[in-house]
C-alpha positions as CSV (number, residue, x, y, z in Angstrom):
1,M,127.0,114.1,20.3
2,P,127.6,113.8,24.1
3,H,131.0,113.3,25.6
4,L,131.4,109.7,26.8
5,P,132.8,109.6,30.3
6,N,135.7,107.3,31.0
7,P,134.2,103.8,31.5
8,D,135.1,101.5,34.4
9,T,138.6,101.7,35.6
10,G,139.8,98.3,36.6
11,F,137.6,96.3,34.3
12,R,139.5,93.3,32.9
13,A,139.2,90.2,30.9
14,D,137.9,87.2,32.8
15,P,140.7,84.8,33.7
16,T,140.7,81.3,32.3
17,D,138.5,78.9,34.2
18,L,138.5,75.2,33.1
19,R,134.9,74.9,34.1
20,D,133.9,77.4,31.3
21,R,131.9,75.9,28.5
22,V,133.1,77.5,25.2
23,Y,130.7,78.3,22.5
24,E,131.1,76.1,19.4
25,P,129.7,77.4,16.1
26,S,127.4,75.1,14.1
27,L,127.7,74.5,10.4
28,R,124.7,76.5,9.5
29,P,125.3,79.0,6.6
30,L,125.9,82.6,7.7
31,A,124.5,85.7,6.0
32,Q,126.9,88.4,4.8
33,S,125.5,90.6,7.5
34,S,122.8,90.5,10.2
35,Q,121.3,93.8,9.2
36,T,118.3,92.3,7.6
37,A,117.5,90.2,10.6
38,L,118.0,93.2,12.9
39,I,115.6,95.4,10.9
40,D,113.1,92.5,10.7
41,R,113.0,92.5,14.5
42,L,112.6,96.2,14.5
43,V,109.6,96.1,12.3
44,R,108.1,93.1,14.1
45,V,108.2,94.7,17.5
46,G,107.1,98.1,16.2
47,G,110.1,99.9,17.6
48,L,113.7,99.5,18.6
49,P,114.3,95.8,19.6
50,Y,116.2,97.0,22.6
51,E,116.0,99.5,25.5
52,L,118.0,102.7,25.7
53,R,119.9,103.0,28.9
54,H,122.3,105.7,30.3
55,Q,124.8,104.8,33.0
56,G,126.1,108.4,33.2
57,A,129.5,108.7,34.8
58,A,128.8,105.6,37.1
59,G,131.1,102.6,36.7
60,T,128.2,100.2,36.2
61,C,128.6,99.4,32.5
62,A,128.6,95.6,33.2
63,G,125.2,95.7,34.8
64,H,123.8,97.9,32.1
65,A,125.3,95.8,29.3
66,L,123.8,92.6,30.7
67,A,120.5,94.3,31.2
68,N,120.5,95.4,27.6
69,L,121.2,91.9,26.5
70,I,118.4,90.4,28.7
71,D,116.0,93.1,27.4
72,M,116.8,92.1,23.8
73,H,116.1,88.4,24.5
74,R,112.8,89.2,26.2
75,I,111.7,91.6,23.4
76,G,112.8,89.1,20.7
77,A,110.7,86.3,22.3
78,L,107.5,88.3,22.1
79,A,104.6,86.8,20.3
80,D,102.9,88.9,17.6
81,G,100.8,91.6,19.2
82,A,102.1,90.9,22.7
83,A,102.9,93.8,25.0
84,R,106.5,94.9,25.2
85,P,108.1,93.6,28.5
86,P,109.3,96.2,31.0
87,P,113.1,96.6,31.2
88,V,115.0,94.6,33.8
89,S,117.0,96.1,36.6
90,A,120.6,97.0,35.7
91,R,121.2,98.0,39.3
92,M,120.3,94.5,40.5
93,L,122.6,92.9,38.0
94,Y,125.4,95.2,39.0
95,Q,124.9,94.7,42.8
96,M,124.8,90.9,42.4
97,G,128.0,91.2,40.4
98,V,129.6,93.2,43.2
99,Q,128.5,90.4,45.6
100,Q,130.2,87.8,43.5
101,E,133.6,89.4,43.7
102,Q,133.7,88.7,47.4
103,G,135.6,91.8,48.4
104,T,138.9,90.5,47.0
105,A,141.8,92.6,45.7
106,A,140.1,92.4,42.2
107,R,137.4,94.8,43.3
108,T,137.9,98.5,42.6
109,A,136.1,101.5,43.8
110,R,134.7,102.2,40.4
111,G,132.8,99.1,39.6
112,V,132.6,95.4,38.9
113,T,135.8,94.1,37.3
114,S,134.7,91.4,35.0
115,L,131.8,90.0,32.9
116,R,131.8,86.7,34.7
117,S,130.9,88.5,37.9
118,V,127.6,89.9,36.6
119,I,126.8,86.7,34.7
120,K,127.2,84.5,37.8
121,G,125.3,87.1,39.8
122,F,122.5,86.8,37.3
123,Y,122.7,83.0,37.3
124,H,122.4,82.7,41.0
125,N,119.8,85.4,41.6
126,G,117.9,86.1,38.4
127,V,116.8,89.7,37.8
128,C,113.8,91.8,38.7
129,G,112.3,94.7,36.8
130,D,113.8,98.1,36.7
131,A,110.7,99.6,38.3
132,L,111.2,97.4,41.3
133,W,114.9,98.2,41.6
134,P,115.7,101.5,39.9
135,D,119.3,102.6,39.1
136,D,120.0,104.3,42.4
137,P,123.6,103.8,43.7
138,R,122.3,104.4,47.3
139,D,119.9,101.4,47.0
140,T,121.9,98.2,47.3
141,D,119.7,95.8,49.2
142,L,118.1,92.7,47.7
143,T,114.7,92.7,49.4
144,V,112.4,89.8,49.6
145,E,110.1,91.3,47.0
146,R,112.9,91.9,44.6
147,A,114.4,88.4,45.1
148,V,111.0,86.7,44.5
149,A,110.4,88.8,41.4
150,A,113.9,88.0,40.1
151,T,113.1,84.2,40.0
152,R,110.8,84.9,37.0
153,T,113.7,86.0,34.8
154,T,116.7,83.7,35.1
155,L,119.7,82.5,33.2
156,G,119.8,79.2,31.4
157,A,122.7,78.5,29.1
158,Y,125.8,80.7,28.9
159,Y,129.1,80.1,27.0
160,R,132.3,81.9,26.5
161,V,133.0,83.1,23.0
162,R,136.5,82.9,21.7
163,S,137.9,85.9,19.8
164,Y,137.4,84.4,16.4
165,L,135.5,86.3,13.8
166,N,133.5,83.3,12.7
167,D,132.6,82.4,16.2
168,Y,131.2,85.9,16.8
169,H,129.2,85.8,13.5
170,A,127.8,82.4,14.3
171,A,126.9,83.4,17.9
172,L,125.0,86.5,16.6
173,A,123.2,84.4,14.1
174,E,122.1,82.0,16.8
175,A,121.6,84.2,19.8
176,D,121.1,87.7,18.3
177,S,123.5,89.4,20.8
178,I,126.8,89.0,22.6
179,L,128.0,90.5,25.9
180,V,131.4,92.0,25.3
181,A,134.2,93.7,27.1
182,A,136.9,95.7,25.3
183,S,139.6,98.4,25.7
184,T,138.3,101.7,24.4
185,H,139.9,104.8,23.0
186,A,139.0,108.4,22.2
187,G,136.9,107.3,19.2
188,W,134.3,105.9,21.5
189,R,133.4,109.3,23.0
190,D,131.8,110.8,19.9
191,P,131.2,108.2,17.1
192,E,131.3,110.0,13.7
193,E,128.1,109.4,11.8
194,G,127.5,106.4,14.0
195,V,131.0,104.9,13.4
196,I,133.6,104.5,16.2
197,T,136.7,105.9,14.5
198,L,139.9,104.1,15.6
199,R,142.1,106.6,17.5
200,A,145.5,106.4,19.2
201,E,144.5,108.0,22.5
202,P,143.7,105.2,24.9
203,G,140.6,105.0,27.1
204,E,139.5,102.6,29.7
205,N,138.0,99.1,29.6
206,H,134.2,98.9,29.0
207,A,131.3,96.5,28.7
208,F,128.6,96.6,26.1
209,V,126.4,94.4,23.8
210,V,127.1,93.5,20.2
211,I,123.8,93.1,18.5
212,G,124.7,92.5,14.8
213,Y,127.4,92.7,12.1
214,T,127.9,94.1,8.7
215,D,130.7,93.8,6.1
216,R,132.6,96.5,7.9
217,G,132.3,95.6,11.6
218,F,130.0,94.9,14.6
219,L,127.0,96.9,15.7
220,V,127.5,97.9,19.3
221,L,124.6,98.8,21.7
222,N,126.1,101.0,24.4
223,S,124.6,102.4,27.6
224,H,125.1,106.1,27.1
225,G,121.7,107.2,26.0
226,A,119.9,107.8,22.7
227,E,122.3,110.5,21.5
228,W,125.3,108.2,21.4
229,G,126.0,106.4,18.1
230,G,123.1,106.6,15.7
231,V,124.4,104.4,13.0
232,E,122.2,104.0,10.0
233,V,121.2,100.5,8.9
234,D,119.0,100.0,5.8
235,G,117.5,103.5,6.2
236,H,116.9,103.1,9.9
237,R,118.8,105.2,12.4
238,L,119.6,103.1,15.4
239,K,119.8,105.2,18.5
240,G,122.4,104.2,21.0
241,V,124.2,101.9,18.5
242,A,127.5,102.5,16.6
243,L,129.6,100.5,14.2
244,W,132.8,99.0,15.7
245,T,135.1,98.1,12.9
246,Y,136.7,94.7,12.6
247,E,140.2,96.2,12.8
248,D,139.2,98.0,16.1
249,W,137.6,94.8,17.4
250,S,140.7,92.7,16.6
251,S,143.0,95.1,18.5
252,H,140.9,95.8,21.6
253,V,138.5,93.0,22.4
254,L,139.0,91.5,25.9
255,D,136.2,89.0,26.4
256,A,132.8,87.9,25.3
257,W,129.9,85.7,26.4
258,V,126.7,84.5,24.7
259,L,123.6,83.7,26.8
260,R,120.1,82.3,26.6
261,L,117.3,82.9,29.1
262,G,115.4,80.1,30.7
263,V,117.1,77.2,28.9
264,P,118.8,74.5,30.9
265,A,122.6,74.9,30.4
266,P,124.2,71.6,29.2
267,D,126.9,71.4,31.9
268,A,127.9,75.1,31.6
269,F,129.7,75.8,34.9
270,T,128.1,72.6,36.3
271,Y,131.0,70.2,36.8
272,S,134.4,70.6,38.4
273,H,137.2,68.2,37.9
274,S,136.9,66.6,41.3
275,R,134.8,66.8,44.4
276,R,135.6,69.7,46.7
277,G,135.6,68.3,50.2
278,I,137.6,65.8,52.3
279,F,136.9,62.8,50.2
280,F,139.3,63.1,47.3
281,D,136.9,61.2,44.9
282,D,137.6,60.9,41.2
283,G,135.1,61.8,38.5
284,P,133.0,64.9,37.9
285,I,130.3,66.0,40.3
286,K,128.0,69.0,40.4
287,A,129.9,72.0,41.6
288,G,129.4,75.7,41.9
289,S,126.7,76.2,39.3
290,A,123.7,75.6,41.5
291,P,121.7,78.8,41.3
292,R,121.3,80.5,44.7
293,H,117.6,81.3,43.9
294,Q,116.8,77.6,44.1
295,L,117.3,77.7,47.9
296,L,116.3,81.4,48.3
297,G,114.7,81.8,51.7
298,H,115.7,78.3,52.7
299,F,119.3,78.6,53.7
300,A,121.9,80.5,55.7
301,H,125.6,80.4,55.0
302,L,128.2,80.9,57.7
303,D,132.0,80.8,57.7
304,D,134.0,81.0,60.9
305,G,130.8,81.7,62.8
306,D,129.7,84.7,60.7
307,H,127.3,85.1,57.8
308,V,129.0,85.0,54.4
309,T,127.6,88.3,52.9
310,V,129.3,88.1,49.5
311,G,129.7,85.5,46.8
312,S,127.3,83.0,45.2
313,Y,125.6,81.9,48.5
314,A,125.4,85.0,50.6
315,S,123.2,85.4,53.6
316,T,122.7,87.9,56.4
317,R,121.1,88.1,59.8
318,K,118.5,90.2,58.2
319,S,117.6,87.5,55.6
320,V,117.3,84.9,58.4
321,G,115.0,87.3,60.3
322,L,112.8,87.7,57.2
323,T,112.6,83.9,56.9
324,A,111.6,83.6,60.5
325,G,108.9,86.2,59.8
326,K,107.7,84.0,56.9
327,I,107.6,80.9,59.2
328,A,105.7,82.9,61.9
329,A,103.0,83.8,59.4
330,K,102.2,80.0,59.1
331,P,103.1,78.6,62.5
332,H,101.2,75.4,62.0
333,R,103.5,74.4,59.1
334,P,106.4,72.4,60.5
335,V,110.0,73.4,59.7
336,H,112.7,71.0,58.8
337,V,116.1,72.4,59.8
338,S,119.2,70.7,58.4
339,L,122.7,71.1,59.9
340,P,125.0,69.4,57.5
341,G,128.5,68.6,58.7
342,S,129.6,65.7,56.4
343,L,132.7,67.7,55.3
344,L,131.5,68.6,51.8
345,G,132.5,71.9,50.2
346,I,129.8,74.5,50.0
347,D,129.1,73.9,46.3
348,A,128.5,70.2,46.7
349,A,126.6,70.7,50.0
350,F,124.4,73.3,48.3
351,H,123.6,70.8,45.5
352,A,122.7,68.1,48.0
353,E,120.2,70.3,49.7
354,I,118.6,71.4,46.4
355,D,118.2,67.7,45.6
356,R,116.5,67.1,49.0
357,R,114.2,70.1,49.0
358,P,111.4,68.7,46.7
359,A,110.8,65.6,48.8
360,L,110.8,67.6,52.0
361,Q,108.3,70.1,50.6
362,A,106.1,67.3,49.4
363,A,106.1,65.9,52.9
364,G,104.5,69.2,54.1
365,V,107.5,70.9,55.8
366,Y,109.4,74.1,55.2
367,P,113.0,73.0,54.5
368,Y,115.8,75.2,55.8
369,T,119.5,74.5,55.9
370,L,122.3,76.1,57.8
371,F,125.7,75.7,56.1
372,W,128.3,76.6,58.6
373,C,131.6,74.7,58.1
374,N,131.8,74.0,54.4
375,D,134.2,76.9,53.5
376,M,136.7,75.7,56.0
377,V,136.5,72.2,54.4
378,E,137.3,73.7,51.0
379,S,140.3,75.7,52.3
380,T,141.8,72.7,54.1
381,S,141.1,69.8,51.7
382,A,143.9,70.5,49.3
383,V,146.5,70.6,52.1
384,L,145.2,67.4,53.6
385,E,145.2,65.7,50.2
386,H,148.9,66.7,49.8
387,L,149.7,65.2,53.2
388,F,147.9,62.0,52.2
389,Q,150.2,61.8,49.1
390,T,153.2,62.4,51.3
391,A,152.3,59.5,53.5
392,V,151.7,57.3,50.4
393,K,155.2,58.2,49.1
394,K,156.7,57.4,52.4
395,V,155.4,53.9,53.1
396,G,153.7,52.9,49.8
397,A,150.1,52.7,48.7
398,L,149.8,49.0,49.7
399,S,151.6,49.2,53.1
400,E,149.7,47.8,56.1
401,N,151.0,50.8,58.0
402,L,149.5,53.4,55.6
403,N,146.6,54.3,57.8
404,D,148.8,54.9,60.8
405,E,151.2,56.9,58.7
406,I,148.3,59.1,57.3
407,E,147.0,59.7,60.9
408,A,150.5,60.8,62.0
409,T,151.2,62.9,58.9
410,T,147.9,64.8,59.1
411,A,147.8,65.2,62.9
412,G,149.2,68.7,63.0
413,I,147.1,70.2,60.2
414,G,144.1,68.1,61.2
415,R,144.2,69.2,64.8
416,A,144.2,72.8,63.7
417,F,141.4,72.2,61.2
418,W,139.3,70.5,63.9
419,R,140.0,73.3,66.3
420,D,138.8,75.8,63.8
421,I,135.6,73.8,63.4
422,A,135.1,73.9,67.1
423,R,135.8,77.6,67.3
424,A,133.3,78.3,64.5
425,A,130.7,76.3,66.4
426,D,131.4,78.4,69.5
427,R,131.1,81.7,67.7
428,A,128.0,80.7,65.8
429,G,126.2,78.6,68.3
430,Q,126.5,80.4,71.6
431,H,124.9,83.5,73.0
432,R,127.0,86.6,73.7
433,Y,126.9,85.9,77.5
434,M,128.6,82.5,77.0
435,L,131.0,83.9,74.4
436,A,132.1,86.6,76.9
437,Q,132.9,83.9,79.4
438,K,135.2,82.3,76.8
439,G,136.9,85.5,76.1
440,I,135.3,86.0,72.7
441,A,134.2,89.5,72.2
442,A,130.7,89.7,70.7
443,D,128.2,92.5,70.3
444,A,125.4,90.0,69.4
445,D,124.5,86.4,69.9
446,G,126.1,83.9,67.6
447,A,124.5,83.8,64.1
448,A,123.3,80.2,64.5
449,A,122.0,80.8,68.1
450,E,120.1,83.8,66.9
451,M,118.6,81.7,64.1
452,F,117.5,78.9,66.5
453,D,116.0,81.5,68.9
454,Q,114.1,83.2,66.1
455,F,112.8,79.9,64.6
456,A,111.7,78.7,68.1
457,A,109.9,81.9,68.7
458,T,107.7,81.4,65.6
459,G,105.7,78.6,67.3
460,A,106.3,76.3,64.4
461,P,107.3,72.7,65.1
462,L,111.0,72.2,64.4
463,H,112.3,68.9,63.0
464,L,116.1,68.9,63.3
465,T,118.4,66.7,61.1
466,V,122.0,66.8,62.0
467,D,124.9,64.9,60.3
468,G,128.5,64.6,61.0
469,A,130.1,67.7,62.5
470,G,126.8,69.5,62.5
471,V,126.2,68.0,66.0
472,I,129.0,70.2,67.3
473,L,127.1,73.3,66.4
474,L,123.9,72.2,68.0
475,E,125.8,71.0,71.0
476,R,127.3,74.5,71.5
477,Y,123.8,76.0,71.3
478,L,122.3,73.7,73.8
479,L,125.1,74.2,76.2
480,S,124.7,78.0,75.8
481,L,121.0,77.6,76.8
482,Q,122.0,75.6,79.9
483,G,125.0,77.8,80.8
484,A,123.2,81.1,80.9
485,D,119.7,80.0,81.9
486,W,119.9,82.0,85.1
487,L,119.1,84.9,82.9
488,H,115.4,85.3,82.3
489,E,116.0,86.1,78.6
490,I,117.9,82.8,78.1
491,L,115.6,80.8,80.2
492,E,112.7,81.9,78.0
493,K,114.7,81.0,74.9
494,K,115.5,77.6,76.3
495,K,111.9,76.9,77.1
496,A,110.8,78.0,73.6
497,F,113.4,75.9,71.9
498,L,112.7,72.7,73.9
499,E,109.0,73.1,73.3
500,S,109.4,73.8,69.6
501,V,111.6,70.8,68.7
502,A,109.4,68.0,67.4
503,S,112.1,65.5,66.4
504,L,115.9,65.1,66.3
505,T,117.6,62.9,63.7
506,L,121.3,62.4,63.9
507,I,123.4,60.8,61.1
508,A,126.8,59.6,62.1
509,P,127.6,62.5,64.4
510,T,131.1,63.3,65.5
511,I,130.6,63.4,69.2
512,R,131.4,61.2,72.2
513,A,128.6,59.7,74.3
514,D,129.4,61.7,77.5
515,A,129.5,65.0,75.6
516,F,126.3,64.2,73.8
517,E,124.5,63.3,77.0
518,R,125.7,66.5,78.8
519,A,124.3,68.8,76.0
520,F,121.3,66.9,74.7
521,R,119.7,65.3,77.8
522,P,117.2,68.1,78.4
523,L,116.1,68.0,74.7
524,I,115.9,64.1,74.7
525,D,113.8,64.1,77.9
526,R,111.5,66.8,76.4
527,L,111.0,64.9,73.2
528,A,110.1,61.8,75.1
529,L,107.0,63.6,76.2
530,R,105.9,63.8,72.5
531,G,106.1,60.1,72.0
532,P,108.5,57.2,71.3
533,E,111.4,57.3,68.9
534,R,111.5,61.1,68.5
535,V,115.3,61.0,68.8
536,T,116.9,58.8,66.2
537,L,120.6,58.0,65.7
538,W,121.6,56.6,62.4
539,V,125.0,54.8,62.2
540,P,126.6,52.5,59.6
541,T,126.6,48.8,60.1
542,K,130.0,47.2,60.9
543,G,130.2,45.9,57.3
544,F,129.4,49.3,55.8
545,E,131.9,51.0,58.1
546,R,134.6,48.7,56.9
547,K,134.0,50.0,53.4
548,L,134.2,53.7,54.3
549,T,137.4,55.4,53.1
550,V,139.0,58.9,52.8
551,G,141.2,58.6,49.7
552,H,144.1,56.2,50.5
553,Y,142.9,56.1,54.2
554,S,141.0,52.8,54.4
555,R,138.9,53.9,57.4
556,S,136.1,56.4,57.8
557,I,136.4,60.2,58.2
558,L,135.2,59.7,61.8
559,D,138.2,57.5,62.4
560,L,140.6,60.1,60.9
561,V,139.1,62.9,63.0
562,L,139.0,61.0,66.3
563,Y,142.3,59.1,66.1
564,G,144.3,61.3,63.7
565,F,143.2,64.8,64.4
566,E,142.2,64.4,68.1
567,G,144.8,61.7,68.9
568,A,142.2,59.7,70.9
569,D,142.8,56.1,72.1
570,K,141.4,53.6,69.6
571,A,140.6,51.0,72.2
572,T,138.6,53.1,74.6
573,E,137.3,56.2,72.7
574,H,134.6,56.3,70.0
575,F,132.2,58.6,68.4
576,I,128.5,57.6,68.7
577,G,128.4,58.0,64.9
578,M,130.5,54.9,64.5
579,S,128.9,51.4,64.2
580,A,126.6,50.4,67.0
581,K,128.8,47.6,68.5
582,R,131.9,49.7,68.3
583,F,130.6,52.5,70.6
584,G,128.5,50.2,72.7
585,A,125.0,51.3,71.7
586,E,123.2,48.4,73.4
587,A,124.5,49.3,76.9
588,L,124.3,53.1,76.4
589,T,120.6,53.1,75.4
590,Q,119.5,51.1,78.4
591,P,117.6,52.9,81.2
592,G,120.1,55.1,83.0
593,G,122.5,54.9,80.1
594,L,124.0,58.0,78.5
595,L,121.8,57.5,75.4
596,E,118.6,56.5,77.1
597,G,115.7,57.7,75.0
598,V,117.7,57.5,71.7
599,T,116.6,55.0,69.0
600,V,119.7,53.6,67.2
601,R,119.2,52.5,63.6
602,S,121.7,50.9,61.3
603,I,122.6,52.0,57.8
604,K,123.4,49.0,55.6
605,T,125.9,49.1,52.7
606,P,124.1,50.7,49.7
607,D,124.5,47.5,47.6
608,H,123.7,45.1,50.4
609,A,120.7,43.6,48.5
610,R,123.0,42.3,45.7
611,Q,126.6,41.6,46.3
612,P,128.4,40.6,43.1
613,P,132.2,40.6,43.4
614,E,132.5,44.1,42.0
615,A,130.1,45.4,44.7
616,R,131.9,43.7,47.5
617,R,135.1,45.4,46.5
618,R,133.5,48.8,46.3
619,R,134.5,51.6,48.7
620,Y,132.4,54.5,50.0
621,T,132.9,57.9,51.5
622,Q,131.0,59.5,54.5
623,H,128.7,61.2,52.0
624,H,127.3,57.8,51.0
625,V,126.3,57.4,54.6
626,V,124.5,60.8,54.8
627,A,122.9,60.5,51.4
628,H,121.9,56.8,51.8
629,R,118.7,56.3,49.8
630,E,117.1,53.9,52.3
631,L,118.0,56.2,55.2
632,Q,116.4,59.2,53.5
633,A,113.3,57.2,52.5
634,S,112.9,56.0,56.1
635,H,113.4,59.5,57.5
636,L,110.7,60.9,55.2
637,A,108.3,58.1,56.3
638,R,109.0,58.8,60.0
639,L,108.6,62.5,59.3
640,A,105.2,61.9,57.8
641,D,104.2,59.8,60.9
642,W,105.4,62.5,63.3
643,L,103.4,65.2,61.4
644,T,100.3,63.0,61.5
645,E,100.7,62.3,65.2
646,D,101.3,66.0,66.0
647,A,98.3,67.1,63.9
648,Q,96.1,64.6,65.8
649,I,97.4,65.8,69.2
650,S,96.8,69.4,68.2
651,K,93.3,68.6,67.0
652,E,92.5,66.8,70.3
653,R,93.7,69.8,72.3
654,T,91.7,72.2,70.2
655,D,88.6,70.0,70.6
656,G,89.1,69.8,74.3
657,Q,89.4,73.6,74.6
658,D,86.2,74.0,72.5
659,H,84.3,71.6,74.8
660,A,85.6,73.4,77.9
């Protein structure tokens, strides 16, 4: 028998997470052992109902164990006479687990530190075949080909299994296999006659798959080749499998998960206890369980101006470039670019874009979203919520001075938060020449500026939708084009961008009229050449605005930002995302006005059509403005009109060239 190298130093039990859905056994009778079922599978598939893997001395047991479990599910699902599916990539599962751990102190040099990391990596990315991504430690890149192939094998339901013997038996009867982590000892190195003998000499922590049980213990599928184990079950020698006694299991098990492929998970990792974002809503909402592959190729994720290259929603400059290449291959297909800034956390924002994607694709556009400030929202929201509670305790929840007290209490932290938002917009939205003028060292253009430049260079029409603070990022980019247009390179980028933008839709933007006019005037004038109403500004009605709140603050988030965080004068200063009368839309949109060429549309209270007493008392958050059903329907209708108009113009130009 081969010597088993020390498994992965640093591997640990997953910490408690209240979002975990725990496996609950059913009342179905359990067999004395699962040996018969295991042998039946062996006979039915005409060979071992699993793959034999060998991780060698590498600390990649978590990836190999999960790959073994997935292989078993795929083999077990075979119809009679069907070809055996090829093994999945343990390397991809491992690398996606590494990405999940976000470079924190939990990471070790020897490998992924928990089962949850590889499970969440699989959930967000799926897994491709081993032939497409072999187990080469030097090959760590998720290519487009691998990412697309991985969407064919994805994770559905997954549950944590408690360390109760009956729960393990029931899980094996229902799902055939369990992903397990345990502390090992010297007996794991050379199982005697296929049995792991309990020894005192401690080993390291290790991940593997339990594939069955007997009256003596569990059957363990390891990832150390065909020569390891070799336990005999009903006259069949199971290569790579050993018996792990119940006594050993009881003393050394760390963690366990049971999984199903391709089955919708009933709320597993789907709901948090409250919304993450500056809204402080009660009640569960969708959280971090949205699989990354649902927006694969359709998003970029920035934090403090740079790409987030680790975690569930990672992106890179390279991935954006690949998307630009995909767009360039079909330049006649319009692109819908969303810049969300409604102060949702990244999980909720990701869900919102997933929900919007089908309608946009049905409209005939390629949807793309740039998440850029959501991580800062998550890191600040808890502090702001605490400050809100401090203000409530000081003056009382029903005090007429509560709004003013909240503005005063949050001013310091809020000012710093808003300054960070502006700095992130600078770093992401400006070209390196402009960054240098501001004293910001940069070897390359900002990540968002580079994306806008690349998308404009494809020749595809760009339809921009910007909400809330997203306007700040676009403002910085437009100012960068203007500020350095004496450079031929920037002048060409400016020309390409202005010519590529086919529409601009703004939803309650956090910007003053003079700042907006200064940055957006060249774009507004250029869009006027395409036709009327190509620049649309959506704002809440006065009645809707009165119902907007932020927790105990009975005004909108725009009020809190402008008057609390920025300390602006309430009588004279307003964002153009506030209600039309409030910021003077009628005068500003007149010829010669700061908003000339902008069509202002009002967003009514969601329940305006029926106003029973309970509806009249209801309060809303800024997210209800952005996600307003009638607004979204109107936007899609206008988008369809613009696509039709542009297609007709393009056809007339083509016909004219042909006649010439």
